[in-house]
Structures are given as C-alpha cells and as structure tokens.
C-alpha positions in Angstrom: 27.9 -113.7 48.3 27.1 -114.9 51.9 26.0 -118.3 50.5 29.4 -119.4 49.3 33.1 -119.1 50.4 35.3 -119.0 47.3 36.5 -116.0 45.3 36.6 -116.3 41.6 37.2 -113.8 38.8 36.5 -114.4 35.1 39.2 -114.7 32.4 38.9 -113.5 28.8 38.4 -117.1 27.9 35.3 -117.3 30.1 33.8 -114.2 28.5 34.3 -115.4 24.9 33.1 -119.0 25.6 30.0 -117.7 27.3 28.8 -115.8 24.3 28.2 -112.8 26.5 28.4 -109.5 24.7 28.2 -107.3 27.8 31.6 -105.8 28.8 33.2 -107.7 31.7 36.2 -106.9 33.8 38.6 -109.9 33.5 41.8 -111.1 35.1 44.9 -112.2 33.2 47.9 -113.4 35.1 50.5 -112.9 32.4 51.3 -109.2 33.2 51.3 -109.7 36.9 54.7 -109.8 38.7 53.0 -111.1 41.9 51.2 -114.0 40.3 52.0 -117.5 41.5 50.8 -120.6 39.6 48.7 -123.1 41.4 46.8 -125.0 38.7 44.6 -127.0 41.0 41.2 -127.4 39.4 38.3 -125.3 40.6 34.6 -126.2 40.4 31.6 -124.8 42.2 27.9 -125.4 41.8 25.5 -122.5 42.4 21.7 -122.6 42.3 22.0 -120.8 38.9 24.6 -123.2 37.5 28.3 -124.3 37.6 31.5 -122.4 37.3 34.9 -124.0 36.7 38.6 -123.0 36.1 41.7 -123.3 38.2 43.3 -121.8 41.3 46.0 -119.1 41.3 47.7 -116.9 43.8 48.2 -113.1 43.6 47.6 -109.9 45.5 43.8 -109.5 46.1 42.4 -106.1 46.9 39.0 -106.0 48.6 38.1 -102.3 49.1 41.1 -100.7 50.8 42.4 -104.0 52.1 45.0 -106.1 50.4 45.7 -109.8 50.8 49.1 -110.9 49.4 49.6 -114.4 48.0 45.9 -115.1 48.3 44.5 -118.2 46.6 41.5 -117.5 44.3 40.1 -119.1 41.2 40.5 -118.0 37.6 37.2 -119.0 36.0 37.5 -120.2 32.5 34.0 -121.5 32.1 30.9 -119.6 33.4 28.5 -120.8 30.7 26.5 -122.7 33.3 25.3 -119.3 34.7 23.8 -118.5 31.4 21.9 -115.3 31.0 22.1 -114.6 34.7 25.8 -113.7 34.4 25.5 -111.9 31.0 22.6 -109.7 32.0 24.0 -108.3 35.2 27.0 -106.1 36.0 28.5 -108.9 38.0 32.0 -110.0 37.0 33.0 -112.6 39.6 31.8 -113.7 43.0 33.4 -113.1 46.4 32.1 -115.7 48.8 31.7 -114.4 52.3 30.8 -117.6 54.2 33.0 -119.9 56.2 36.0 -122.1 55.3 34.0 -125.3 55.5 32.5 -124.4 52.2 35.7 -123.4 50.3 37.3 -126.8 49.5 40.1 -126.3 52.0 41.1 -122.8 50.7 41.0 -119.8 53.0 37.8 -117.8 52.6 38.2 -114.1 51.8 36.6 -112.8 54.9 38.5 -115.2 57.1 41.8 -114.1 55.5 40.9 -110.4 56.1 40.2 -111.1 59.7 43.4 -113.1 60.2 45.4 -110.3 58.5 44.5 -107.9 61.4 43.6 -105.1 59.0 39.9 -104.8 59.9 38.7 -102.5 62.7 36.1 -105.1 63.5 35.7 -108.7 62.3 32.3 -107.9 60.7 30.8 -106.9 57.4 27.3 -105.6 56.7 24.9 -105.2 53.8 22.5 -102.5 52.9 20.8 -103.6 49.7 18.5 -100.6 49.4 15.3 -100.4 47.3 15.4 -98.3 44.2 18.6 -96.9 45.5 22.3 -97.9 45.6 23.3 -100.7 48.0 26.4 -100.8 50.1 28.7 -103.5 51.5 30.7 -102.3 54.6 33.7 -104.4 55.5 35.2 -104.0 59.0 32.2 -102.3 60.6 28.7 -101.1 59.9 27.2 -97.9 58.4 24.8 -96.2 60.9 23.3 -94.1 58.1 21.6 -97.2 56.7 19.8 -98.7 59.7 17.7 -97.6 62.7 17.5 -98.8 66.2 19.6 -101.6 67.8 20.7 -104.9 66.4 19.1 -108.1 67.4 22.0 -110.5 67.7 21.3 -114.1 66.6 23.8 -116.9 67.2 24.7 -119.2 64.2 23.8 -122.9 64.3 27.1 -123.7 62.6 30.1 -122.0 60.9 29.2 -123.1 57.4 26.6 -120.9 55.9 25.2 -117.9 57.9 22.8 -120.4 59.3 20.3 -119.4 62.0 17.4 -121.0 63.9 14.0 -120.5 62.3 11.2 -121.2 64.8 8.3 -120.4 62.5 7.0 -118.6 59.4 3.7 -116.8 59.8 1.2 -115.2 57.4 -0.8 -112.5 59.3 -2.0 -114.2 62.5 -1.7 -117.7 61.1 1.5 -119.6 62.1 2.9 -123.0 61.1 4.1 -122.2 57.5 7.5 -123.8 58.1 8.2 -127.5 58.3 11.9 -126.9 58.9 13.8 -125.2 61.7 16.7 -123.4 60.1 17.4 -120.6 57.6 20.4 -119.1 55.9 20.8 -115.4 55.2 22.1 -115.2 51.7 22.9 -112.1 49.8 23.5 -114.2 46.7 19.9 -115.3 46.4 17.5 -112.8 44.9 14.2 -114.2 46.4 13.0 -115.9 49.6 13.2 -119.6 49.0 11.6 -122.3 51.2 10.5 -125.9 51.0 8.1 -126.4 48.1 5.1 -127.5 50.3 5.6 -124.6 52.8 5.8 -121.9 50.1 2.9 -123.4 48.2 0.6 -123.5 51.3 1.4 -119.8 52.1 1.0 -118.6 48.6 -2.3 -120.5 48.1 -3.6 -118.9 51.4 -3.1 -115.6 49.6 -4.9 -116.7 46.5 -1.7 -116.7 44.5 -1.1 -118.8 41.4 2.1 -119.8 39.6 2.8 -117.8 36.4 6.0 -118.5 34.5 7.7 -119.9 37.6 6.7 -116.9 39.8 3.8 -116.6 42.3 1.3 -114.0 41.3 -1.6 -112.8 43.5 -4.2 -110.0 43.1 -2.7 -107.0 44.7 -5.9 -106.3 46.5 -5.6 -109.7 48.2 -2.3 -108.9 49.8 -2.8 -105.3 50.9 -2.0 -105.3 54.6 -0.5 -108.8 54.5 2.3 -109.5 56.9 4.9 -112.1 56.3 6.7 -112.9 59.5 9.9 -114.9 60.1 10.5 -116.0 63.7 14.3 -116.2 64.0 15.5 -117.5 67.3 12.5 -116.0 69.1 12.5 -112.6 67.4 9.9 -111.9 64.7 11.0 -110.1 61.6 8.2 -108.9 59.4 7.9 -108.1 55.7 5.0 -106.1 54.2 3.4 -106.2 50.8 5.8 -103.5 49.6 8.8 -105.6 50.7 7.8 -108.8 48.9 6.2 -107.5 45.7 8.7 -107.6 42.8 6.4 -106.1 40.2 2.8 -104.9 39.8 1.0 -105.4 36.5 -2.7 -104.8 35.7 -3.7 -105.3 39.4 -1.6 -108.4 39.7 1.4 -108.6 42.1 4.5 -110.8 41.4 5.8 -112.1 44.7 9.4 -112.7 45.8 8.9 -116.2 47.0 10.0 -119.5 45.5 9.6 -123.1 46.5 12.4 -125.7 46.3 11.8 -129.4 46.5 13.9 -131.4 49.0 15.4 -128.4 50.9 15.7 -128.6 54.7 16.0 -124.8 55.2 14.7 -121.4 54.1 16.9 -119.1 52.2 16.4 -115.5 53.2 17.7 -113.7 50.2 17.6 -110.1 48.9 13.9 -109.7 49.4 14.5 -110.1 53.2 17.7 -108.2 53.3 16.3 -105.1 51.6 14.0 -104.7 54.6 16.5 -105.7 57.2 20.1 -104.5 57.5 22.3 -107.4 58.4 25.6 -107.4 60.2 27.7 -110.6 59.8 29.9 -111.1 62.8 32.7 -113.5 61.9 34.5 -114.0 65.2 31.4 -114.1 67.4 29.6 -116.5 65.0 26.4 -114.4 64.9 24.4 -112.1 62.8 22.9 -108.7 63.9 19.6 -107.7 62.3 18.2 -104.2 62.4 15.6 -102.3 60.4 17.1 -100.9 57.2 16.6 -97.2 56.9 14.3 -96.2 54.1 15.8 -94.1 51.4 14.9 -90.4 51.4 11.9 -89.5 49.2 12.9 -87.1 46.4 11.1 -83.8 46.4 9.2 -82.9 43.3 9.3 -79.1 42.6 6.5 -77.9 40.4 
C-alpha cells in the first residue's frame, strides 16, 4: 500500500471478532523463537476504516528479503474495515510510503533499503487488467512496461506526492482546483475534490448511482481523461476508467471526496501506467503498462 507506512498482520482474534468466514493467514507469536514483545498500542485509520492492535518484533520476510527484529503490528481488531477485508484475499497491509507516516517506527521499504539487500532502492507495480498483477522489489520488470520512464520528483517524503498541474477532459482543461496528487496502490479508484469530480462527470452526462458515477457508454466513447503531472500528460481512455458496463451504461472509476486538497491516483490510473517508486531519489518513474497478450481462440 503506497498510501501508508506501517506493516500489520492479523491475529486469530482479529478474524474471529470480525465475523469474517473467509480463510485468512494469521500471525501468532507464541510458537516463534525470534519474537520480542513490544506491546505499544497500534492504531491506524484508512479510508475504509480503522485497524488496531499492538506492536511486536520478529523476523519479517518480504519476498526473498528478511528483516530481523523488525517492528510490525499484530492487528487484533479489523472490524472497521468491514466487508472490504472479508471479501478480498488480503490478510494484512504492508505500507510502502515514508517514515513520516509510520508513528516513529521504521517503514518496511526504508528498512529494506537500509539493510543493503536490494539491488536498487526501488519497487514497482504492474496491476494488470484481467490478468495477474506483480510487485517487484529492488528493481523493475521490463516485461510489464514499454518505452522509457518519465521521472517525476516528489513534493515531500510523506506519501508518494507529486505536482498535479491540471486535469483535462478531452480538450477542456481546468478540472482540478488543487495542485498535488498521490499515487496510491491502496486506493481502488481515482479520487478527487468533490466539486472537481462532479464538474467532470456532469460534463460527460454522468449521474450518481449507489455512490458511483454512471454515464451512457455512447457518451464516453473516445473520451480522454488527462492528468498533467509536473508538465507531462498521462491519459486514460474509456477502457481504462470503466469498471463495468450494464445495459449501455458505464460505471466509472472516479469518486469525489469533500475537503481533500489532493487527487488520489489509485488502481484505475496504475493499471494503465506502470509506476516505479524510487526511494533514495525521492521520485516516481511512470511508463505505459504493457497490455496483456490476447488469448487465441481456436475453432
């Protein structure tokens, strides 16, 4: 999750108290010979709800890399996440943002960089579309992007926060009243200030339906949604932003948020654009994600 900086894993208590019947992988420290008690309380608030528990120390393995004596949280209460947690295959959350968001505890990626194990101090996401995604730690995967990266400096080492100069719909500009955005793998949609998103959606003829913006599919054929990030324009097409089509209506991957001073470029953006997160150089690299191969149908 590039929008947070803590690592937490669920305990058996968290699963039972949540009422979730989907199998989850849990952590129990009793059998561990490398566990060290910490007991400091842990609380974090996500957009989908709160998680709480306590901190512990143990050996943490992330892919092939190991972090001995790493402080992480044992989550004992995830009920605040509700159905979001139960209905997905997610067990815990590994925050990949900077230490300023982690309550004074080392962030996982920062610890990996400091350990000297990584070939490069970067990680990269390929989210895919109707195909498996991939997180690469310590480098990038050239099989999942095309062309060169556009490197964009961060505005601060908090979130992966970049300058947003404008949001455009087709040849009409001015759909952003704010000048920054975060690239967040932990947010499913593209989220922006309520007034900005409403103006853009209404320009398409979209209406709200059960919290989602819905537009006639014919009205958005050929539509181009453009995010001007630090002077480079990154476009999304209809196919990139449509979550579902039903009876000629298209459900769109945009959501407004009252009171926010930034856009959140979530998975809808990251499926189209392969993003390299460069820890030591405080920048992101953005390149077109490679489309998955089209399966041949043999008749």
